C-alpha positions as protocol buffer text, in pm:
chain_id: "A"
residue {
  index: 1
  type: MET
  ca { x: 9389 y: 10960 z: 11490 }
}
residue {
  index: 2
  type: ASN
  ca { x: 9725 y: 11129 z: 11432 }
}
residue {
  index: 3
  type: SER
  ca { x: 9915 y: 11058 z: 11114 }
}
residue {
  index: 4
  type: PRO
  ca { x: 10241 y: 10864 z: 11158 }
}
residue {
  index: 5
  type: ALA
  ca { x: 10558 y: 11071 z: 11163 }
}
residue {
  index: 6
  type: ALA
  ca { x: 10764 y: 11094 z: 10846 }
}
residue {
  index: 7
  type: LEU
  ca { x: 11076 y: 10877 z: 10836 }
}
residue {
  index: 8
  type: LEU
  ca { x: 11191 y: 11004 z: 10496 }
}
residue {
  index: 9
  type: THR
  ca { x: 11112 y: 11340 z: 10338 }
}
residue {
  index: 10
  type: LEU
  ca { x: 11206 y: 11487 z: 10001 }
}
residue {
  index: 11
  type: GLU
  ca { x: 11152 y: 11861 z: 9957 }
}
residue {
  index: 12
  type: GLY
  ca { x: 11179 y: 12020 z: 9614 }
}
residue {
  index: 13
  type: VAL
  ca { x: 11438 y: 11769 z: 9490 }
}
residue {
  index: 14
  type: HIS
  ca { x: 11589 y: 11824 z: 9145 }
}
residue {
  index: 15
  type: THR
  ca { x: 11831 y: 11576 z: 8989 }
}
residue {
  index: 16
  type: HIS
  ca { x: 12040 y: 11622 z: 8677 }
}
residue {
  index: 17
  type: ILE
  ca { x: 12214 y: 11330 z: 8505 }
}
residue {
  index: 18
  type: GLY
  ca { x: 12466 y: 11482 z: 8268 }
}
residue {
  index: 19
  type: ALA
  ca { x: 12277 y: 11728 z: 8050 }
}
residue {
  index: 20
  type: TYR
  ca { x: 11940 y: 11577 z: 8141 }
}
residue {
  index: 21
  type: HIS
  ca { x: 11713 y: 11731 z: 8404 }
}
residue {
  index: 22
  type: ILE
  ca { x: 11526 y: 11423 z: 8537 }
}
residue {
  index: 23
  type: LEU
  ca { x: 11362 y: 11528 z: 8865 }
}
residue {
  index: 24
  type: HIS
  ca { x: 11182 y: 11863 z: 8868 }
}
residue {
  index: 25
  type: GLY
  ca { x: 11112 y: 11939 z: 9233 }
}
residue {
  index: 26
  type: VAL
  ca { x: 11003 y: 11609 z: 9392 }
}
residue {
  index: 27
  type: ASP
  ca { x: 10811 y: 11636 z: 9719 }
}
residue {
  index: 28
  type: LEU
  ca { x: 10766 y: 11300 z: 9891 }
}
residue {
  index: 29
  type: VAL
  ca { x: 10683 y: 11185 z: 10244 }
}
residue {
  index: 30
  type: VAL
  ca { x: 10738 y: 10824 z: 10356 }
}
residue {
  index: 31
  type: PRO
  ca { x: 10552 y: 10769 z: 10686 }
}
residue {
  index: 32
  type: ARG
  ca { x: 10729 y: 10566 z: 10952 }
}
residue {
  index: 33
  type: GLY
  ca { x: 10606 y: 10208 z: 10987 }
}
residue {
  index: 34
  type: GLN
  ca { x: 10412 y: 10201 z: 10660 }
}
residue {
  index: 35
  type: VAL
  ca { x: 10450 y: 10053 z: 10313 }
}
residue {
  index: 36
  type: SER
  ca { x: 10467 y: 10343 z: 10068 }
}
residue {
  index: 37
  type: LEU
  ca { x: 10429 y: 10291 z: 9694 }
}
residue {
  index: 38
  type: LEU
  ca { x: 10578 y: 10507 z: 9421 }
}
residue {
  index: 39
  type: LEU
  ca { x: 10375 y: 10461 z: 9101 }
}
residue {
  index: 40
  type: GLY
  ca { x: 10388 y: 10613 z: 8756 }
}
residue {
  index: 41
  type: ARG
  ca { x: 10445 y: 10549 z: 8390 }
}
residue {
  index: 42
  type: ASN
  ca { x: 10784 y: 10439 z: 8255 }
}
residue {
  index: 43
  type: GLY
  ca { x: 11026 y: 10731 z: 8252 }
}
residue {
  index: 44
  type: ALA
  ca { x: 10836 y: 10927 z: 8518 }
}
residue {
  index: 45
  type: GLY
  ca { x: 11146 y: 10949 z: 8743 }
}
residue {
  index: 46
  type: LYS
  ca { x: 11070 y: 10679 z: 9000 }
}
residue {
  index: 47
  type: SER
  ca { x: 11404 y: 10495 z: 8985 }
}
residue {
  index: 48
  type: THR
  ca { x: 11594 y: 10825 z: 8973 }
}
residue {
  index: 49
  type: THR
  ca { x: 11415 y: 10926 z: 9293 }
}
residue {
  index: 50
  type: LEU
  ca { x: 11533 y: 10610 z: 9470 }
}
residue {
  index: 51
  type: ARG
  ca { x: 11890 y: 10654 z: 9347 }
}
residue {
  index: 52
  type: THR
  ca { x: 11887 y: 11018 z: 9461 }
}
residue {
  index: 53
  type: ILE
  ca { x: 11766 y: 10916 z: 9809 }
}
residue {
  index: 54
  type: MET
  ca { x: 12060 y: 10672 z: 9833 }
}
residue {
  index: 55
  type: GLY
  ca { x: 12316 y: 10929 z: 9714 }
}
residue {
  index: 56
  type: LEU
  ca { x: 12398 y: 10730 z: 9399 }
}
residue {
  index: 57
  type: TRP
  ca { x: 12295 y: 11041 z: 9208 }
}
residue {
  index: 58
  type: ARG
  ca { x: 12320 y: 11379 z: 9378 }
}
residue {
  index: 59
  type: ALA
  ca { x: 12030 y: 11616 z: 9413 }
}
residue {
  index: 60
  type: SER
  ca { x: 12117 y: 11941 z: 9236 }
}
residue {
  index: 61
  type: GLN
  ca { x: 11856 y: 12128 z: 9440 }
}
residue {
  index: 62
  type: GLY
  ca { x: 11627 y: 12056 z: 9733 }
}
residue {
  index: 63
  type: ARG
  ca { x: 11665 y: 11844 z: 10047 }
}
residue {
  index: 64
  type: VAL
  ca { x: 11645 y: 11478 z: 10146 }
}
residue {
  index: 65
  type: ARG
  ca { x: 11586 y: 11410 z: 10516 }
}
residue {
  index: 66
  type: PHE
  ca { x: 11597 y: 11080 z: 10700 }
}
residue {
  index: 67
  type: GLY
  ca { x: 11430 y: 11135 z: 11035 }
}
residue {
  index: 68
  type: GLU
  ca { x: 11573 y: 11466 z: 11152 }
}
residue {
  index: 69
  type: ARG
  ca { x: 11899 y: 11425 z: 10959 }
}
residue {
  index: 70
  type: ASP
  ca { x: 11974 y: 11599 z: 10629 }
}
residue {
  index: 71
  type: ILE
  ca { x: 12129 y: 11331 z: 10406 }
}
residue {
  index: 72
  type: THR
  ca { x: 12125 y: 11529 z: 10079 }
}
residue {
  index: 73
  type: ALA
  ca { x: 12502 y: 11565 z: 10050 }
}
residue {
  index: 74
  type: MET
  ca { x: 12600 y: 11234 z: 10214 }
}
residue {
  index: 75
  type: GLY
  ca { x: 12776 y: 10954 z: 10028 }
}
residue {
  index: 76
  type: THR
  ca { x: 12599 y: 10622 z: 9972 }
}
residue {
  index: 77
  type: PRO
  ca { x: 12800 y: 10428 z: 10236 }
}
residue {
  index: 78
  type: GLU
  ca { x: 12715 y: 10692 z: 10499 }
}
residue {
  index: 79
  type: ILE
  ca { x: 12347 y: 10680 z: 10407 }
}
residue {
  index: 80
  type: ALA
  ca { x: 12340 y: 10299 z: 10421 }
}
residue {
  index: 81
  type: ALA
  ca { x: 12507 y: 10307 z: 10763 }
}
residue {
  index: 82
  type: LEU
  ca { x: 12212 y: 10508 z: 10898 }
}
residue {
  index: 83
  type: GLY
  ca { x: 11983 y: 10208 z: 10843 }
}
residue {
  index: 84
  type: LEU
  ca { x: 11867 y: 10242 z: 10481 }
}
residue {
  index: 85
  type: ALA
  ca { x: 11885 y: 9943 z: 10246 }
}
residue {
  index: 86
  type: TYR
  ca { x: 11831 y: 9960 z: 9870 }
}
residue {
  index: 87
  type: VAL
  ca { x: 11749 y: 9682 z: 9623 }
}
residue {
  index: 88
  type: PRO
  ca { x: 11790 y: 9812 z: 9266 }
}
residue {
  index: 89
  type: GLU
  ca { x: 11580 y: 9689 z: 8974 }
}
residue {
  index: 90
  type: SER
  ca { x: 11887 y: 9497 z: 8851 }
}
residue {
  index: 91
  type: MET
  ca { x: 11904 y: 9326 z: 9197 }
}
residue {
  index: 92
  type: GLY
  ca { x: 12286 y: 9353 z: 9201 }
}
residue {
  index: 93
  type: ILE
  ca { x: 12341 y: 8983 z: 9272 }
}
residue {
  index: 94
  type: PHE
  ca { x: 12699 y: 8854 z: 9244 }
}
residue {
  index: 95
  type: SER
  ca { x: 12635 y: 8553 z: 9018 }
}
residue {
  index: 96
  type: ASP
  ca { x: 12970 y: 8378 z: 9070 }
}
residue {
  index: 97
  type: LEU
  ca { x: 12943 y: 8391 z: 9449 }
}
residue {
  index: 98
  type: THR
  ca { x: 12729 y: 8152 z: 9650 }
}
residue {
  index: 99
  type: VAL
  ca { x: 12408 y: 8263 z: 9818 }
}
residue {
  index: 100
  type: LYS
  ca { x: 12594 y: 8250 z: 10151 }
}
residue {
  index: 101
  type: GLU
  ca { x: 12876 y: 8471 z: 10017 }
}
residue {
  index: 102
  type: ASN
  ca { x: 12625 y: 8722 z: 9880 }
}
residue {
  index: 103
  type: MET
  ca { x: 12463 y: 8742 z: 10224 }
}
residue {
  index: 104
  type: LEU
  ca { x: 12796 y: 8768 z: 10403 }
}
residue {
  index: 105
  type: LEU
  ca { x: 12902 y: 9063 z: 10188 }
}
residue {
  index: 106
  type: ALA
  ca { x: 12601 y: 9256 z: 10316 }
}
residue {
  index: 107
  type: ALA
  ca { x: 12651 y: 9156 z: 10680 }
}
residue {
  index: 108
  type: ARG
  ca { x: 12897 y: 9428 z: 10771 }
}
residue {
  index: 109
  type: SER
  ca { x: 12925 y: 9315 z: 11133 }
}
residue {
  index: 110
  type: ALA
  ca { x: 13041 y: 8965 z: 11027 }
}
residue {
  index: 111
  type: SER
  ca { x: 13365 y: 8863 z: 10853 }
}
residue {
  index: 112
  type: ARG
  ca { x: 13259 y: 8498 z: 10815 }
}
residue {
  index: 113
  type: ALA
  ca { x: 12929 y: 8313 z: 10796 }
}
residue {
  index: 114
  type: SER
  ca { x: 12950 y: 8179 z: 11152 }
}
residue {
  index: 115
  type: GLN
  ca { x: 12946 y: 8538 z: 11283 }
}
residue {
  index: 116
  type: MET
  ca { x: 12614 y: 8626 z: 11119 }
}
residue {
  index: 117
  type: ASP
  ca { x: 12318 y: 8663 z: 11357 }
}
residue {
  index: 118
  type: GLU
  ca { x: 12173 y: 8309 z: 11359 }
}
residue {
  index: 119
  type: THR
  ca { x: 11834 y: 8417 z: 11494 }
}
residue {
  index: 120
  type: ARG
  ca { x: 11802 y: 8679 z: 11222 }
}
residue {
  index: 121
  type: LEU
  ca { x: 11913 y: 8429 z: 10955 }
}
residue {
  index: 122
  type: GLN
  ca { x: 11647 y: 8181 z: 11064 }
}
residue {
  index: 123
  type: TRP
  ca { x: 11386 y: 8458 z: 11042 }
}
residue {
  index: 124
  type: ILE
  ca { x: 11507 y: 8544 z: 10688 }
}
residue {
  index: 125
  type: PHE
  ca { x: 11494 y: 8175 z: 10594 }
}
residue {
  index: 126
  type: SER
  ca { x: 11132 y: 8165 z: 10713 }
}
residue {
  index: 127
  type: LEU
  ca { x: 11054 y: 8460 z: 10483 }
}
residue {
  index: 128
  type: PHE
  ca { x: 11254 y: 8327 z: 10188 }
}
residue {
  index: 129
  type: PRO
  ca { x: 11302 y: 7947 z: 10208 }
}
residue {
  index: 130
  type: ALA
  ca { x: 11494 y: 7946 z: 9876 }
}
residue {
  index: 131
  type: VAL
  ca { x: 11779 y: 8138 z: 10042 }
}
residue {
  index: 132
  type: GLU
  ca { x: 11834 y: 7851 z: 10285 }
}
residue {
  index: 133
  type: LYS
  ca { x: 11772 y: 7582 z: 10022 }
}
residue {
  index: 134
  type: PHE
  ca { x: 12040 y: 7719 z: 9786 }
}
residue {
  index: 135
  type: TRP
  ca { x: 12274 y: 7850 z: 10059 }
}
residue {
  index: 136
  type: ASN
  ca { x: 12587 y: 7690 z: 9912 }
}
residue {
  index: 137
  type: GLN
  ca { x: 12490 y: 7721 z: 9544 }
}
residue {
  index: 138
  type: PRO
  ca { x: 12618 y: 7991 z: 9304 }
}
residue {
  index: 139
  type: ALA
  ca { x: 12366 y: 8275 z: 9301 }
}
residue {
  index: 140
  type: GLY
  ca { x: 12378 y: 8281 z: 8921 }
}
residue {
  index: 141
  type: LYS
  ca { x: 12197 y: 7945 z: 8912 }
}
residue {
  index: 142
  type: LEU
  ca { x: 11889 y: 8081 z: 9089 }
}
residue {
  index: 143
  type: SER
  ca { x: 11569 y: 8161 z: 8900 }
}
residue {
  index: 144
  type: GLY
  ca { x: 11461 y: 8523 z: 8862 }
}
residue {
  index: 145
  type: GLY
  ca { x: 11222 y: 8497 z: 9154 }
}
residue {
  index: 146
  type: GLN
  ca { x: 11483 y: 8333 z: 9374 }
}
residue {
  index: 147
  type: LYS
  ca { x: 11735 y: 8607 z: 9287 }
}
residue {
  index: 148
  type: GLN
  ca { x: 11479 y: 8870 z: 9388 }
}
residue {
  index: 149
  type: MET
  ca { x: 11428 y: 8690 z: 9721 }
}
residue {
  index: 150
  type: LEU
  ca { x: 11805 y: 8682 z: 9772 }
}
residue {
  index: 151
  type: ALA
  ca { x: 11834 y: 9052 z: 9689 }
}
residue {
  index: 152
  type: VAL
  ca { x: 11574 y: 9143 z: 9953 }
}
residue {
  index: 153
  type: ALA
  ca { x: 11718 y: 8893 z: 10205 }
}
residue {
  index: 154
  type: ARG
  ca { x: 12063 y: 9042 z: 10157 }
}
residue {
  index: 155
  type: ALA
  ca { x: 11926 y: 9393 z: 10217 }
}
residue {
  index: 156
  type: ILE
  ca { x: 11778 y: 9290 z: 10554 }
}
residue {
  index: 157
  type: VAL
  ca { x: 12059 y: 9061 z: 10676 }
}
residue {
  index: 158
  type: GLU
  ca { x: 12124 y: 9338 z: 10930 }
}
residue {
  index: 159
  type: PRO
  ca { x: 11843 y: 9540 z: 11094 }
}
residue {
  index: 160
  type: ARG
  ca { x: 11723 y: 9830 z: 10876 }
}
residue {
  index: 161
  type: GLU
  ca { x: 11487 y: 10115 z: 10947 }
}
residue {
  index: 162
  type: LEU
  ca { x: 11399 y: 10174 z: 10583 }
}
residue {
  index: 163
  type: LEU
  ca { x: 11394 y: 9922 z: 10298 }
}
residue {
  index: 164
  type: ILE
  ca { x: 11379 y: 10067 z: 9945 }
}
residue {
  index: 165
  type: VAL
  ca { x: 11304 y: 9825 z: 9660 }
}
residue {
  index: 166
  type: ASP
  ca { x: 11276 y: 9904 z: 9287 }
}
residue {
  index: 167
  type: GLU
  ca { x: 11010 y: 9690 z: 9113 }
}
residue {
  index: 168
  type: PRO
  ca { x: 11018 y: 9381 z: 9337 }
}
residue {
  index: 169
  type: SER
  ca { x: 10750 y: 9194 z: 9139 }
}
residue {
  index: 170
  type: LYS
  ca { x: 10891 y: 9252 z: 8789 }
}
residue {
  index: 171
  type: GLY
  ca { x: 10888 y: 8932 z: 8586 }
}
residue {
  index: 172
  type: LEU
  ca { x: 10787 y: 8712 z: 8880 }
}
residue {
  index: 173
  type: ALA
  ca { x: 10534 y: 8428 z: 8871 }
}
residue {
  index: 174
  type: PRO
  ca { x: 10211 y: 8482 z: 9072 }
}
residue {
  index: 175
  type: ALA
  ca { x: 10314 y: 8231 z: 9342 }
}
residue {
  index: 176
  type: ILE
  ca { x: 10646 y: 8413 z: 9394 }
}
residue {
  index: 177
  type: ILE
  ca { x: 10464 y: 8748 z: 9404 }
}
residue {
  index: 178
  type: ASN
  ca { x: 10237 y: 8616 z: 9681 }
}
residue {
  index: 179
  type: ASN
  ca { x: 10545 y: 8503 z: 9875 }
}
residue {
  index: 180
  type: MET
  ca { x: 10702 y: 8848 z: 9830 }
}
residue {
  index: 181
  type: ILE
  ca { x: 10385 y: 9024 z: 9949 }
}
residue {
  index: 182
  type: ASP
  ca { x: 10377 y: 8805 z: 10260 }
}
residue {
  index: 183
  type: ALA
  ca { x: 10745 y: 8876 z: 10329 }
}
residue {
  index: 184
  type: PHE
  ca { x: 10697 y: 9253 z: 10299 }
}
residue {
  index: 185
  type: ALA
  ca { x: 10393 y: 9235 z: 10528 }
}
residue {
  index: 186
  type: GLN
  ca { x: 10602 y: 9051 z: 10789 }
}
residue {
  index: 187
  type: LEU
  ca { x: 10884 y: 9302 z: 10752 }
}
residue {
  index: 188
  type: LYS
  ca { x: 10638 y: 9587 z: 10810 }
}
residue {
  index: 189
  type: ALA
  ca { x: 10500 y: 9405 z: 11116 }
}
residue {
  index: 190
  type: SER
  ca { x: 10856 y: 9383 z: 11252 }
}
residue {
  index: 191
  type: GLY
  ca { x: 10885 y: 9763 z: 11239 }
}
residue {
  index: 192
  type: VAL
  ca { x: 11058 y: 9815 z: 10903 }
}
residue {
  index: 193
  type: THR
  ca { x: 10937 y: 10108 z: 10691 }
}
residue {
  index: 194
  type: ILE
  ca { x: 10919 y: 10016 z: 10322 }
}
residue {
  index: 195
  type: LEU
  ca { x: 10929 y: 10225 z: 10004 }
}
residue {
  index: 196
  type: LEU
  ca { x: 10855 y: 10038 z: 9680 }
}
residue {
  index: 197
  type: VAL
  ca { x: 10856 y: 10139 z: 9316 }
}
residue {
  index: 198
  type: GLU
  ca { x: 10606 y: 9912 z: 9147 }
}
residue {
  index: 199
  type: GLN
  ca { x: 10433 y: 9864 z: 8811 }
}
residue {
  index: 200
  type: ASN
  ca { x: 10214 y: 9571 z: 8921 }
}
residue {
  index: 201
  type: ILE
  ca { x: 9901 y: 9749 z: 9034 }
}
residue {
  index: 202
  type: SER
  ca { x: 9753 y: 9442 z: 9204 }
}
residue {
  index: 203
  type: PHE
  ca { x: 10075 y: 9405 z: 9406 }
}
residue {
  index: 204
  type: ALA
  ca { x: 10061 y: 9774 z: 9500 }
}
residue {
  index: 205
  type: GLN
  ca { x: 9696 y: 9757 z: 9605 }
}
residue {
  index: 206
  type: ARG
  ca { x: 9746 y: 9455 z: 9829 }
}
residue {
  index: 207
  type: LEU
  ca { x: 10046 y: 9596 z: 10009 }
}
residue {
  index: 208
  type: GLY
  ca { x: 10041 y: 9976 z: 10007 }
}
residue {
  index: 209
  type: ASP
  ca { x: 9935 y: 10205 z: 10289 }
}
residue {
  index: 210
  type: SER
  ca { x: 10026 y: 10531 z: 10120 }
}
residue {
  index: 211
  type: VAL
  ca { x: 10095 y: 10608 z: 9755 }
}
residue {
  index: 212
  type: ALA
  ca { x: 10265 y: 10877 z: 9551 }
}
residue {
  index: 213
  type: VAL
  ca { x: 10222 y: 10898 z: 9175 }
}
residue {
  index: 214
  type: MET
  ca { x: 10497 y: 11050 z: 8960 }
}
residue {
  index: 215
  type: ASP
  ca { x: 10480 y: 11204 z: 8615 }
}
residue {
  index: 216
  type: ASN
  ca { x: 10748 y: 11397 z: 8427 }
}
residue {
  index: 217
  type: GLY
  ca { x: 10986 y: 11411 z: 8724 }
}
residue {
  index: 218
  type: ARG
  ca { x: 10733 y: 11534 z: 8979 }
}
residue {
  index: 219
  type: VAL
  ca { x: 10495 y: 11384 z: 9234 }
}
residue {
  index: 220
  type: VAL
  ca { x: 10151 y: 11469 z: 9095 }
}
residue {
  index: 221
  type: HIS
  ca { x: 9942 y: 11289 z: 9357 }
}
residue {
  index: 222
  type: SER
  ca { x: 9991 y: 11158 z: 9709 }
}
residue {
  index: 223
  type: GLY
  ca { x: 9748 y: 11003 z: 9952 }
}
residue {
  index: 224
  type: SER
  ca { x: 9624 y: 10670 z: 10082 }
}
residue {
  index: 225
  type: MET
  ca { x: 9632 y: 10360 z: 9861 }
}
residue {
  index: 226
  type: GLN
  ca { x: 9277 y: 10285 z: 9969 }
}
residue {
  index: 227
  type: ALA
  ca { x: 9149 y: 10618 z: 9837 }
}
residue {
  index: 228
  type: LEU
  ca { x: 9326 y: 10575 z: 9503 }
}
residue {
  index: 229
  type: SER
  ca { x: 9197 y: 10217 z: 9473 }
}
residue {
  index: 230
  type: GLN
  ca { x: 8839 y: 10339 z: 9514 }
}
residue {
  index: 231
  type: ASP
  ca { x: 8861 y: 10635 z: 9271 }
}
residue {
  index: 232
  type: LYS
  ca { x: 8845 y: 10504 z: 8914 }
}
residue {
  index: 233
  type: ALA
  ca { x: 8849 y: 10851 z: 8757 }
}
residue {
  index: 234
  type: LEU
  ca { x: 9164 y: 10946 z: 8950 }
}
residue {
  index: 235
  type: GLN
  ca { x: 9335 y: 10621 z: 8847 }
}
residue {
  index: 236
  type: GLN
  ca { x: 9254 y: 10690 z: 8483 }
}
residue {
  index: 237
  type: SER
  ca { x: 9384 y: 11047 z: 8495 }
}
residue {
  index: 238
  type: LEU
  ca { x: 9703 y: 10963 z: 8686 }
}
residue {
  index: 239
  type: LEU
  ca { x: 9799 y: 10625 z: 8543 }
}
residue {
  index: 240
  type: GLY
  ca { x: 9586 y: 10580 z: 8234 }
}
residue {
  index: 241
  type: LEU
  ca { x: 9434 y: 10263 z: 8377 }
}
residue {
  index: 242
  type: ALA
  ca { x: 9186 y: 10130 z: 8628 }
}
residue {
  index: 243
  type: LEU
  ca { x: 9316 y: 9933 z: 8925 }
}
């Protein structure tokens, strides 16, 4: 069986932040239609990789390609307009705005709530019932798990080809994590390609198709999640733990 085509490719990407050289030649392939996981110890460069993909930090060397398009030098708004959505670890929720207003800000084709795609909204509500439940409430009053649901819902309020999420399960209760896993599985089934940075190994195992492991600003392993899950010695050498 042929491997799926790459939707996103990083080739030899270096990123400097001020005087600090964070990424040291990252090579990464995100296959179209899959859930790809980016794993690694704290400080390995995972979040910097996501921010570099989105143009929030500029690659000082190397190339980032989305499909056939070179996006290395593009600005973040241009990159987002191509169909990439990014949920940072901080979630970026506007606490003083209502859930509805947070969603509307992300719906670039709508200037008021009544113009948002009702069919798509109902689908999002089915994935994340809390978004509908607290629609008119200030987002700052939501729990951590509910804010994470809102952050992902906001990212997909318009159709996206690639969803990039930094540590979606961080600090969440097991029931909320199960809900998030189900939502990502449904998103994948709808044709969305997903790239996740994750520390929760159980979450990664249950969801991931392919995996890349980072250490010291480089990808030191890439392959299938299934193969990594079955190789205890490899897990120990790459991550210092057993899945």
